[in-house]
C-alpha positions in Angstrom: -8.1 -16.4 3.8 -5.8 -14.5 1.4 -2.6 -12.7 2.2 -3.0 -9.3 0.7 -0.5 -6.5 -0.1 -2.5 -3.3 -0.1 -1.1 -0.6 -2.5 -2.2 3.0 -2.2 -0.8 6.3 -3.3 0.8 8.3 -0.5 3.1 11.2 -1.7 1.5 14.6 -1.9 0.5 17.5 0.3 -0.2 17.0 4.0 -3.9 17.0 3.2 -3.5 14.4 0.4 -1.3 12.2 2.6 -3.8 12.3 5.4 -6.7 11.5 3.1 -4.8 8.6 1.6 -3.9 7.2 5.0 -7.6 7.1 5.9 -8.4 5.4 2.6 -5.7 2.8 3.1 -6.8 2.1 6.7 -10.4 1.9 5.7 -9.7 -0.6 2.9 -7.3 -2.7 5.1 -9.9 -2.9 7.8 -12.7 -4.0 5.4 -10.4 -6.7 3.9 -9.4 -7.9 7.4 -13.1 -8.1 8.5 -13.6 -10.4 5.5 -11.0 -12.8 7.0 -7.9 -11.7 5.0 -4.4 -11.1 6.3 -3.4 -7.6 5.1 -0.1 -5.7 4.9 -0.6 -2.1 4.1 2.6 -0.1 3.6 0.9 3.1 4.4 -0.9 1.8 7.5 2.4 0.2 8.7 4.8 3.0 7.7 3.0 6.3 8.1 2.8 6.4 11.9 6.3 5.0 12.3 7.8 7.6 9.9 5.9 10.4 11.5 6.6 9.5 15.1 10.1 8.2 14.8 11.6 10.4 12.1 12.0 7.7 9.4 12.4 8.8 5.8 9.3 9.3 3.6 11.0 8.6 0.3 9.8 5.9 -2.0 13.2 4.1 -2.4 13.6 3.6 1.4 10.1 2.3 1.8 10.2 0.0 -1.2 13.2 -1.8 0.3 11.0 -2.3 3.4 7.9 -3.4 1.4 9.2 -5.8 -1.3 9.5 -8.7 1.1 5.8 -8.3 2.0 4.9 -8.2 -1.6 6.8 -11.5 -2.1 4.8 -12.9 0.9 1.4 -11.9 -0.5 -1.0 -14.0 -2.6 -2.5 -11.0 -4.2 -2.1 -7.2 -4.5 -5.1 -5.0 -4.0 -4.8 -1.4 -5.2 -6.7 1.3 -3.4 -8.1 3.5 -6.2 -7.8 6.7 -4.1 -7.2 10.0 -5.8 -3.9 10.0 -7.7 -3.4 6.2 -7.8 -2.9 6.1 -11.6 -0.2 8.8 -11.3 1.5 7.4 -8.3 5.1 6.4 -9.0 5.0 4.0 -6.0 1.7 2.3 -7.0 2.8 1.9 -10.6 6.1 0.3 -9.5 4.3 -2.0 -7.0 1.9 -3.1 -9.8 4.8 -3.8 -12.1 6.6 -5.8 -9.4 3.5 -7.8 -8.6 3.0 -8.7 -12.2 6.7 -9.7 -12.5 6.2 -12.0 -9.5 3.0 -13.5 -11.1 0.7 -12.0 -8.4 -2.9 -11.1 -9.4 -3.7 -7.4 -9.1 -7.2 -6.4 -8.0 -8.6 -2.9 -7.4 -10.7 -1.5 -4.5 -12.5 1.8 -4.2 
């Protein structure tokens, strides 16, 4: 069992965000089915932000997510459309590397 921080791009149009939420949820579920414990910022944060009026900005959510990245054994990056350009994903990868965490990629 691995503790996984699942990074995925999020910011974009409503349609892009919706598609990326589905990608994050699908990957998180697959990893969980394989016996892993997964924290997905998008899976965790999207519904809360939408339903409860929390901010959507990167800085706010990074403050929420960094402790989970510290907890994780590994980061898995969802290679959904836009992942290479995503400010958040790039920052998460850099932080993971600084923490000595392996970074893997999942389609």
